[in-house]
N, C-alpha and C positions, 0 to 999 in steps of 0.2 A: 554570519552563518558559519557553522562549524565546517571544518575541512571535509569531513566525511559526507555531510549533507550536500555541500557544494559539489564534491566530486561525483556523488551519486546522481544528483540532478543534472549536471552538465553532461555526464556520460550518457544518461538515458535520453536526453534531448538530442544530442549529437547522433547517437546510433539510430534512434527512431527516424530522424531525418534521412540518414543514410539508407536505412532499410526501405523506407517509403519511396525513395528515389528510384528504386528498382521497378521495372514494369511487370509486376506480378499481381494479378487480380486476387489470388487467394490470400496473399499477405495483406493487401490493402483491405480486403473484406473482413478478415479476422480482426485487424486493428479497428475497423469501423464498428463491428459487432461489439467488441470490447468497450468502446466508448459509449455506444448506445445502451449497453447493459446497465450502466451505472447512472443513467438519467432517471428522474422521477417517473414513477409509474404507479402501479398498485402499491408498491413499496416506495417510500421516499429514497432519494439518492443516498442520503446519510445512512440509512439502514443497510442499503446494498453495499456501501463501502465497508461497514462493519462486518457484513457477511463475507465480503471479499478478503478482509483481513483474517478472519477466522479460517476460511478455507486455505488461504496462503500459508498460514502457520501450520495447519494440519498437513499440507502438502510439502512443507519444509522448504519453501522458496524464499530465501532472505531478500532478494530483489523485490519480489512481489509484496512481501511484508512491509518493507520500507516504503514502497510506493503507496500502499493502501493506508499506512499510518499517516502519511502526508495528506492523502485524499480525505481521510476521516477528519483530520483537523480542519481542512479547507471546507468540508461540508457541514461543519459545526459540531462535531462530536467533542465531548469533553474528555479529559484525561480519564475520568472514572469510567465512562462508557467504553473507551478503548481498552482499558485494563480488563473490564468485564468481558469484552469480546475475546480478549486473549485468554481469559480463564476458561471460556467455553472451548477454545481450541486445545487447551491443555488437557481438559477432560476427554474430549473427543479423540485427540491424537495420542494421548498417553505421554509418558515421561520422555519419550524421544523428542518431544517438542520443547523440552526445557532449554536446550542450548539456543534454540531459535527465540524462545521467550526472552532469554537474557539479551540477545542482540536487539530484539524488538524494543524492549524497555530502554535500552541504551540509546537507540535511534529516536524514540519518542522523547526522551529527556533532552537530546540534542536539538530536536525540532522545537520543543517548548522553550528551551533556553534562547534559541534564535528569535522566536516570536516575542519573547519577553524583552529582549534587548532592543527591539524596534521602537 
């Protein structure tokens, strides 16, 4: 696993545990709603993850982009499907998304290299 992927994954896990240890219903409910959102429903979870990736790129949240790239791969999205979702984000968000596209493709490459090495 690349150092960047490892650091991102570990920090996210550690901080989610820390945040959820607080006795705050709002935080716990938002985390729960987020998890529920990406389950299969009228739209399959795979499609919802691609939508989450696109929205995260338009909103320019690199942490969210990295998370959704991982979730897209876990839900069975191909590299081509992920790149196509990124292209939609670029069109919707405009050229300000380009720096995030660069980082997203780099993260995708790192994740794919990690899974290929297994």
